[in-house]
C-alpha positions in Angstrom: 17.9 -0.7 28.7 18.3 -4.2 27.3 17.4 -3.0 23.8 19.8 -0.2 24.0 22.6 -2.7 24.8 21.5 -4.9 21.9 21.7 -1.9 19.5 25.3 -1.3 20.6 26.1 -5.0 20.3 24.6 -5.0 16.8 27.4 -2.8 15.5 30.3 -4.6 17.2 29.6 -8.3 17.0 28.8 -10.9 14.3 25.7 -12.7 15.2 25.6 -16.4 15.7 22.8 -18.0 13.6 19.7 -18.7 15.8 17.7 -21.9 15.9 14.4 -22.3 14.0 10.9 -23.1 15.1 8.7 -25.8 13.6 7.1 -23.3 11.2 8.3 -23.4 7.7 10.4 -20.6 6.3 12.4 -19.9 3.1 15.9 -18.5 3.7 18.8 -18.0 1.3 22.3 -17.2 2.6 25.7 -16.6 1.1 29.1 -15.8 2.5 28.1 -12.2 2.9 24.9 -12.7 4.8 24.0 -9.1 5.8 21.4 -8.0 3.2 21.0 -4.2 3.0 18.8 -4.0 -0.1 16.4 -6.0 -2.1 14.8 -5.3 -5.5 12.8 -7.5 -7.8 13.1 -7.5 -11.6 10.6 -10.1 -12.7 11.6 -13.4 -11.1 15.1 -12.1 -10.5 15.8 -10.8 -7.0 18.7 -8.4 -6.7 20.2 -8.5 -3.2 22.7 -6.0 -2.0 25.0 -7.3 0.7 28.0 -6.2 2.7 30.2 -8.0 0.2 28.8 -7.3 -3.2 25.5 -7.8 -5.1 23.8 -11.1 -5.9 21.5 -11.8 -8.9 19.1 -14.5 -7.6 16.7 -16.6 -9.7 14.2 -17.2 -6.9 12.6 -20.1 -8.8 15.5 -22.4 -9.2 17.8 -21.0 -6.5 20.8 -20.3 -8.7 22.5 -16.9 -8.5 25.5 -14.9 -9.7 27.5 -12.7 -7.4 29.2 -9.5 -8.5 32.0 -7.6 -6.7 34.5 -4.9 -7.4 36.3 -7.5 -9.5 33.4 -7.5 -11.9 32.9 -3.7 -12.0 31.2 -2.6 -8.8 32.5 0.7 -7.4 32.4 -0.8 -3.9 31.3 -4.1 -2.3 29.2 -2.5 0.5 25.8 -2.1 -1.2 23.2 0.2 0.4 20.4 0.5 -2.2 19.2 -0.9 -5.5 16.7 0.4 -8.1 15.8 -0.9 -11.5 14.7 1.6 -14.2 12.2 1.1 -17.0 15.0 0.0 -19.4 16.2 -2.7 -17.0 19.3 -0.9 -15.9 20.2 -1.7 -12.3 21.3 1.4 -10.2 23.4 0.3 -7.3 24.3 2.6 -4.4 27.6 1.9 -2.6 29.8 3.7 -0.2 32.1 4.6 -3.1 29.7 5.9 -5.6 26.8 4.7 -7.8 27.0 2.0 -10.5 24.7 1.4 -13.4 24.6 -2.1 -14.7 22.8 -3.1 -17.9 23.4 -6.8 -17.6 26.7 -6.7 -19.4 28.5 -3.4 -18.8 29.1 -1.3 -15.7 29.2 2.5 -15.5 30.4 4.2 -12.3 29.3 7.7 -11.1 31.3 9.5 -8.4 32.0 13.0 -7.2 34.3 13.3 -10.2 31.4 13.1 -12.7 28.3 14.5 -11.0 27.5 13.0 -7.6 27.4 15.3 -4.6 29.0 12.6 -2.5 30.3 9.0 -3.1 28.4 8.0 0.1 25.0 7.1 -1.4 22.3 5.7 0.9 19.1 5.5 -1.1 17.8 5.7 -4.7 14.3 6.3 -6.2 13.1 6.8 -9.8 10.4 9.4 -10.6 7.6 9.1 -13.2 9.8 10.9 -15.8 12.6 8.4 -15.4 14.9 10.7 -13.5 17.1 8.9 -11.0 17.3 10.5 -7.5 20.0 9.8 -5.0 20.2 10.4 -1.2 23.8 11.1 -0.3 25.8 12.3 2.6 26.2 15.8 1.0 22.7 16.4 -0.3 20.2 15.1 -3.0 21.2 14.4 -6.6 18.9 14.2 -9.6 20.2 12.6 -12.8 18.1 12.9 -16.0 20.4 10.7 -18.1 22.6 13.6 -19.1 22.7 16.3 -16.5 23.2 16.2 -12.7 21.4 18.6 -10.3 22.4 18.9 -6.6 20.2 20.1 -3.7 21.5 21.1 -0.3 20.5 23.3 2.6 21.0 26.3 0.4 18.1 25.1 -1.7 15.8 24.2 1.2 16.9 20.8 2.6 16.7 20.6 6.4 20.0 18.7 6.5 22.4 17.6 3.7 23.0 14.2 5.2 20.0 12.5 3.6 19.2 8.9 4.6 16.1 8.0 2.6 14.2 9.1 -0.5 10.9 8.2 -2.3 8.4 9.6 -4.8 4.6 9.8 -4.1 1.7 9.4 -6.5 1.7 13.1 -7.3 5.4 13.0 -8.3 6.6 14.8 -5.2 10.1 13.8 -3.9 10.3 13.0 -0.2 13.6 13.0 1.7 14.4 11.9 5.2 17.4 13.0 7.2 18.7 13.2 10.8 16.7 16.4 11.3 13.4 15.6 9.7 11.6 15.3 6.4 11.5 17.4 3.2 9.0 17.4 0.3 10.0 18.7 -3.2 7.4 19.4 -5.8 9.8 20.2 -8.5 10.0 23.9 -7.6 9.8 24.4 -3.8 11.0 22.5 -0.8 8.7 22.1 2.3 10.2 21.1 5.6 8.7 19.0 8.4 10.5 19.0 11.7 9.0 17.1 14.6 10.4 15.6 17.7 9.7 12.1 16.5 10.9 12.8 12.9 14.6 12.1 13.4 17.1 9.8 11.7 14.6 8.8 9.0 15.8 5.6 7.5 12.9 4.7 5.2 10.0 6.2 3.3 7.0 4.5 1.7 3.5 5.3 0.4 0.4 3.2 1.0 -2.5 2.6 -1.3 -4.4 5.6 0.1 -1.6 8.0 -0.7 -0.4 8.3 2.9 3.3 8.7 3.4 5.0 6.6 6.0 8.4 7.5 7.6 10.5 5.0 9.6 13.1 6.4 12.0 14.7 5.6 15.4 11.6 6.7 17.4 9.1 4.6 15.6 7.1 5.1 12.4 5.0 8.1 11.4 2.1 8.5 8.9 1.3 11.8 7.2 -2.0 12.0 5.4 -1.3 15.4 3.9 -2.7 17.3 6.9 -2.0 15.5 10.1 0.6 13.2 11.6 0.2 9.9 13.5 3.1 8.1 15.2 3.3 4.4 16.1 5.9 2.9 18.5 6.5 -0.3 20.5 3.6 0.8 22.8 1.2 0.5 19.9 2.5 -2.9 18.7 5.6 -2.1 16.6 8.3 -4.8 17.1 10.9 -2.1 17.8 11.2 1.6 17.6 14.3 1.5 15.3 12.6 1.2 11.9 14.9 0.4 9.0 12.5 -0.4 6.1 8.9 -0.2 5.0 6.9 -2.0 2.3 3.2 -2.2 1.3 1.9 -5.6 0.1 -0.8 -6.2 -2.6 -3.6 -6.2 0.0 -2.5 -2.8 1.5 -0.9 -4.2 4.6 2.1 -2.3 5.9 5.3 -4.2 6.8 8.0 -2.7 8.9 11.5 -4.0 9.3 13.1 -3.2 12.6 16.1 -4.2 14.6 13.9 -6.4 16.7 11.9 -8.3 14.1 9.1 -7.6 11.5 5.7 -6.0 12.1 2.7 -6.2 9.9 -0.1 -3.5 10.3 -3.4 -3.9 8.5 -4.7 -0.5 9.7 -6.1 -1.9 12.9 -4.1 -4.8 14.2 -0.4 -5.4 14.6 1.4 -8.8 14.1 5.0 -9.3 14.9 7.4 -12.0 13.6 10.8 -12.7 15.1 13.4 -15.6 15.1 11.0 -17.3 17.5 8.6 -17.7 14.6 11.3 -18.7 12.2 12.7 -15.4 10.8 16.3 -15.9 10.0 17.4 -12.8 11.9 15.6 -10.1 13.9 17.8 -7.4 12.4 15.8 -6.6 9.2 17.2 -4.0 6.9 15.1 -4.3 3.7 11.7 -5.5 2.6 10.3 -6.1 -0.9 7.0 -7.6 -2.3 7.4 -10.3 -4.9 4.9 -12.1 -7.0 2.2 -14.4 -5.6 2.0 -12.3 -2.5 5.4 -13.3 -1.3 7.1 -10.9 1.1 10.9 -10.9 1.1 13.1 -9.7 4.0 16.7 -8.9 3.9 18.4 -9.3 7.3 21.7 -9.3 9.0 22.0 -13.1 8.4 20.4 -13.6 5.0 17.0 -13.5 3.3 13.6 -14.8 4.4 10.4 -15.3 2.4 6.8 -15.3 3.7 4.0 -16.5 1.4 1.1 -15.2 3.5 0.4 -18.6 5.1 3.6 -20.5 5.7 7.2 -19.7 6.5 9.4 -22.1 4.5 13.1 -22.5 5.0 15.8 -23.3 2.3 19.4 -22.9 3.2 22.5 -22.9 1.0 25.9 -22.5 2.6 27.9 -22.3 -0.6 27.9 -19.4 -3.1 26.3 -20.9 -6.2 27.6 -19.3 -9.4 25.7 -21.5 -11.9 26.0 -21.4 -15.7 26.7 -18.1 -17.4 23.4 -16.6 -18.4 23.5 -13.7 -20.9 19.8 -12.7 -21.0 16.5 -13.3 -19.3 12.9 -12.4 -20.1 9.4 -13.2 -18.9 6.6 -13.8 -21.3 2.9 -12.9 -20.8 2.2 -16.4 -19.5 4.7 -16.1 -16.7 7.3 -18.3 -18.3 10.9 -17.3 -17.7 13.3 -17.6 -20.6 17.1 -17.8 -20.2 19.7 -17.3 -22.9 22.9 -19.1 -22.3 26.1 -20.1 -24.1 24.5 -23.6 -24.7 21.0 -22.8 -25.8 17.7 -21.5 -24.3 16.0 -22.6 -21.1 12.3 -22.0 -20.3 11.0 -22.4 -16.8 7.2 -22.4 -16.2 7.4 -22.5 -12.5 7.6 -26.3 -12.2 9.6 -27.7 -15.1 12.4 -26.7 -17.4 12.5 -27.0 -21.2 15.6 -26.8 -23.3 15.8 -25.4 -26.8 18.9 -25.8 -29.0 19.7 -26.0 -32.7 18.2 -29.5 -32.7 14.8 -28.0 -32.1 15.0 -24.9 -34.3 17.3 -22.3 -32.7 19.6 -20.9 -35.2 22.7 -21.0 -32.9 23.2 -22.1 -29.3 25.1 -19.1 -28.1 22.2 -16.7 -27.1 23.1 -13.1 -26.3 19.7 -11.5 -26.1 15.9 -12.2 -25.7 12.9 -9.9 -26.4 9.2 -10.2 -26.8 7.0 -8.5 -29.4 3.3 -7.4 -29.2 2.2 -10.8 -30.5 4.0 -12.7 -27.7 6.6 -14.0 -30.1 10.0 -14.7 -28.5 13.1 -13.3 -30.3 16.5 -14.7 -29.7 19.7 -12.9 -30.7 22.6 -15.4 -31.1 26.1 -15.7 -32.5 24.6 -17.2 -35.7 21.6 -14.9 -36.4 18.1 -14.3 -35.0 15.4 -16.8 -34.2 11.7 -16.1 -33.6 9.5 -18.6 -31.7 5.7 -18.4 -31.5 5.4 -21.3 -29.1 5.2 -23.9 -31.8 7.2 -22.8 -34.9 10.7 -21.4 -35.3 11.7 -18.9 -38.0 15.4 -17.8 -38.3 17.0 -14.8 -40.0 20.7 -14.5 -41.0 22.8 -12.2 -43.2 21.3 -13.9 -46.2 17.8 -12.7 -45.2 18.7 -9.1 -44.5 20.6 -9.0 -41.1 23.7 -6.8 -41.3 25.6 -9.4 -39.2 24.9 -12.8 -37.6 26.3 -11.9 -34.2 23.3 -10.2 -32.5 24.0 -8.7 -29.1 20.7 -6.9 -28.4 17.0 -6.8 -29.5 14.3 -4.3 -28.8 10.8 -3.4 -30.2 9.8 0.2 -30.8 6.4 1.7 -30.3 5.3 1.0 -33.9 6.2 -2.7 -33.5 9.4 -2.6 -35.5 12.1 -5.0 -34.3 15.7 -3.6 -33.9 18.8 -5.8 -33.8 22.2 -4.6 -32.5 25.0 -6.6 -34.0 28.7 -6.7 -34.1 28.7 -4.8 -37.4 25.8 -2.4 -37.3 22.0 -2.2 -36.7 19.2 -3.9 -38.5 15.5 -3.0 -38.4 12.8 -5.4 -39.4 9.5 -3.7 -40.4 7.1 -6.5 -41.3 9.1 -8.2 -44.1 11.4 -5.2 -44.9 14.9 -4.9 -43.6 16.9 -1.6 -43.1 20.5 -1.4 -42.2 22.3 1.4 -40.2 26.0 1.6 -39.8 28.7 4.3 -39.4 28.0 5.2 -43.0 24.5 6.4 -41.9 25.7 8.2 -38.7 26.1 5.4 -36.1 29.0 6.3 -33.9 30.3 2.7 -33.9 29.1 -0.5 -35.6 29.5 -2.8 -32.5 26.1 -2.3 -30.8 25.7 -3.8 -27.3 22.3 -2.5 -26.3 19.3 -0.8 -27.8 16.3 1.0 -26.3 13.6 3.4 -27.4 12.3 6.4 -25.4 8.8 7.8 -25.1 9.2 10.1 -28.1 10.1 7.2 -30.4 13.9 8.0 -30.5 16.0 4.9 -30.7 19.2 4.8 -28.6 22.2 2.6 -29.3 25.0 1.8 -26.8 28.1 1.0 -28.8 31.7 0.2 -28.3 32.5 3.8 -29.3 29.8 5.7 -27.4 26.0 6.3 -27.6 24.0 7.2 -30.7 20.4 8.4 -30.9 18.3 8.0 -34.1 15.7 10.8 -34.1 12.4 9.3 -35.4 10.6 12.4 -36.7 7.8 10.2 -38.0 6.8 9.5 -34.4 4.6 11.7 -32.3 3.9 11.8 -28.6 3.5 8.3 -27.3 0.0 6.9 -27.7 -1.2 5.5 -24.4 -2.8 2.6 -26.3 0.7 1.5 -27.4 2.1 1.7 -23.9 -0.4 -0.7 -22.2 -1.9 -3.9 -23.6 -4.9 -5.6 -21.9 -5.4 -9.1 -23.3 -8.5 -11.3 -23.4 -8.9 -13.4 -20.3 -8.5 -17.2 -20.4 -10.5 -19.3 -20.1 -13.6 -17.5 -21.2 -16.3 -18.5 -20.3 -14.9 -19.8 -17.0 -16.2 -21.6 -14.0 -14.0 -21.1 -10.9 -11.0 -19.0 -12.0 -9.7 -17.0 -15.0 -6.4 -15.4 -15.9 -6.1 -11.8 -17.1 -2.9 -10.9 -19.0 -1.6 -7.4 -19.5 1.6 -5.8 -20.8 3.2 -2.6 -19.4 5.6 -0.8 -21.7 5.8 2.5 -19.7 6.0 2.8 -15.9 2.7 4.0 -14.5 0.2 3.6 -11.7 -2.3 1.0 -12.9 -5.7 0.1 -11.6 -7.6 -3.0 -12.6 -11.2 -3.4 -11.6 -14.1 -5.8 -12.3 -17.6 -4.5 -12.9 -21.0 -6.2 -13.3 -23.5 -5.3 -16.2 -25.0 -2.6 -14.0 -21.7 -0.8 -13.9 -21.2 -1.5 -10.2 -17.7 -2.3 -8.9 -17.3 -6.0 -8.0 -13.6 -6.4 -7.3 -10.7 -4.0 -7.2 -7.8 -6.4 -8.2 -5.0 -3.9 -7.7 -4.0 -0.2 -7.8 -0.2 0.2 -7.8 2.9 1.4 -9.6 4.0 -1.0 -12.3 7.3 -1.1 -14.1 7.5 -2.3 -17.8 6.9 -6.1 -18.1 4.4 -8.8 -18.9 2.0 -9.7 -16.1 -0.9 -12.0 -15.2 -3.5 -11.7 -12.5 -6.1 -14.3 -11.5 -9.7 -13.7 -10.5 -11.5 -16.4 -8.5 -15.0 -15.0 -9.0 -15.2 -13.3 -5.6 -16.1 -9.7 -4.8 -14.2 -7.2 -2.6 -15.8 -9.0 0.5 -14.5 -12.4 -0.6 -18.0 -13.6 -1.5 -18.6 -15.7 -4.6 -20.5 -13.7 -7.3 -23.3 -15.2 -9.4 -23.1 -16.4 -13.0 -23.2 -13.7 -15.6 -21.3 -11.2 -17.8 -18.6 -9.1 -16.1 -16.2 -6.5 -17.4 -12.6 -5.9 -16.4 -11.2 -2.4 -16.9 -7.6 -1.2 -16.8 -7.0 2.5 -16.1 -3.5 4.1 -16.0 -2.2 7.3 -14.3 -2.6 9.1 -17.6 -6.3 8.1 -17.9 -5.8 5.4 -20.6 -8.8 3.1 -20.1 -9.3 -0.3 -21.7 -12.3 -2.7 -21.0 -12.9 -6.3 -21.9 -15.8 -8.7 -21.3 -15.8 -12.1 -19.7 -18.5 -14.6 -18.7 -18.7 -16.6 -15.5 -20.7 -19.8 -15.7 -21.5 -22.0 -12.6 
C-alpha cells in the first residue's frame, strides 16, 4: 500500500533532493533534472530531459543544451537513438527530430509518422529507424514510411517500447502484451504479467527481457520466466533495462536499481548514494561505467565506487562544431578557436601556430591510416600525430571553406565546401559542382552508404552520386583489426579495432592449440574506433602462461580476422 501511494505521489509532486551516504557517486544535474533517455556516442552522452536535450562531454563535464529554440519539435524528450551516420533521432511528445550536429529535421503526422506521440526508437541492422508511437509502429527507411497497427497484427496500437534482437526481429511492448515481427508476420504474446511493457532488451545469450508494471519477464524463445520484488527486484514497476559488458542485467525501477548476474540480485537506492530512486533510463558507457537517468539527474557507477559530482548551473561552454575519437581513444574537438585533443587526463591545443591551416574548424574525420583531417574556413589540414599537411584552393580544393569530410570504402577523402565538392584520391583531385549534377554547391554534410554511393546534404536538398565502379561492400573494408601494442607484452596489451558498419562483433583470444582462452566481448557495435585491453587472464580470471596467443575478430556476417601476439613473463 505504501508503494502504491508513492507511485501516485510520483506524478503529482516534485521530489526534494535526498541526502547522500558516504559512498562515492558521480551525479550530473541541470535545471531540468528528470532524465528520460540516455544514449552514448563515443564519449558524448546525450541526455533527454523534461526540458530539452543535453549534449554532455562526460570527460570534462561541459555540455550544450538544446530546446525548441534551437530546433527541437518539443522539449519533453522520451527516447534517443544514434544511427551509423551519427544522426541523432530524438523522440518527443510533438514528433521526431533528426539532428546531424548542425541541422534539425522534424517528422510529424504531416510527413509520415502515425502519431506525434513517440515513446521509443530502435534501429535495425539494415539502418531502418523504428518508432513506437501512440497510434502504432512506424518504420522509416530514409525515404519511405510504413505504419503497422492492429490491422496488421499488433496487439494494441499504443506501443510503449521497441527493440531489435540478434536475428533482426522487431519486438514491441504495449499495454496488452508483446509482439514480434520478423519482417513478414506478427506473433503475439499475451500473458497476465505482460502488461504495460515499458522496456525491452536482449542479453548476451539472446534471451529477450521485458520490463512492465508487474516485474520483469525473460523469454528464451520457448518458455517464460518472471521476476518480481519477491525474487529480489527493487520494485515491480520496471522502466528500463540494460546489459553490461560482463552480461549482468540492470533494471531501472521506481524504487531503485537492481543488478542480476543470473543467480544473485543486488539493489542500489538513495541509501547507497543513487541520486534518485526513480530511474527512467540506463546505458552502458566505456570502461564498464553504468549510467542511470533519474527523476533528479544522472548517476554513474564504475563497478567499484559510486562517485558524486554536482553542477547546479547549466554549463553552455564554448561552441564546438565537431568531435571525433581516434583509435587511441583521444577525443578531438573542432572549435571556432582551434582544435582541442583530450586523452582522458590532459588537454592539448592546436592552432595555426602549430600547423593548422585555420583556427575555425567545422569538421573532423579519420582515415584508415589514423590520420586526422580537419575542415576549416581556410582549407583542409591533415595531422599524422607529428606532421601537418594543409590543402587549399591552390592545391586542388574547390573552396577553402570546408563544412564536412568523409572517407569512402576505397579510402578516397571527400570534402563538402561552400562552393562544391572535392575528392582526394591519393594525390589526384576531382571537383563536383552544379555543373556536374550537384543540386546545390553549398554542401553541409557527406556520407557514403554500403553500396558505395556518396550522399551530399546541401542548402538546396540532397544529391546522391552513384558509384558504379563499386560493388557490394567488402567485409574486409568494413572492419579493421590492428596489431596489439605493446607486442611482445608482459602484463597488459591494447588491441585496437575500427568498425565502419554496425554489426554484432565477437573478439576472442586463443592459444596455439586453438583452445579458447578469453572471450573479450560479443555485442552489437556501432561505427567508431575502439580499444580493448587484455590483462593476460583467461575466462576464469586466472593468469595464463607465457607463449604465443592469437586474437580473432568475427562479425555477424562471418568476416574473420586473426592476429598474433606474444606474452612474456
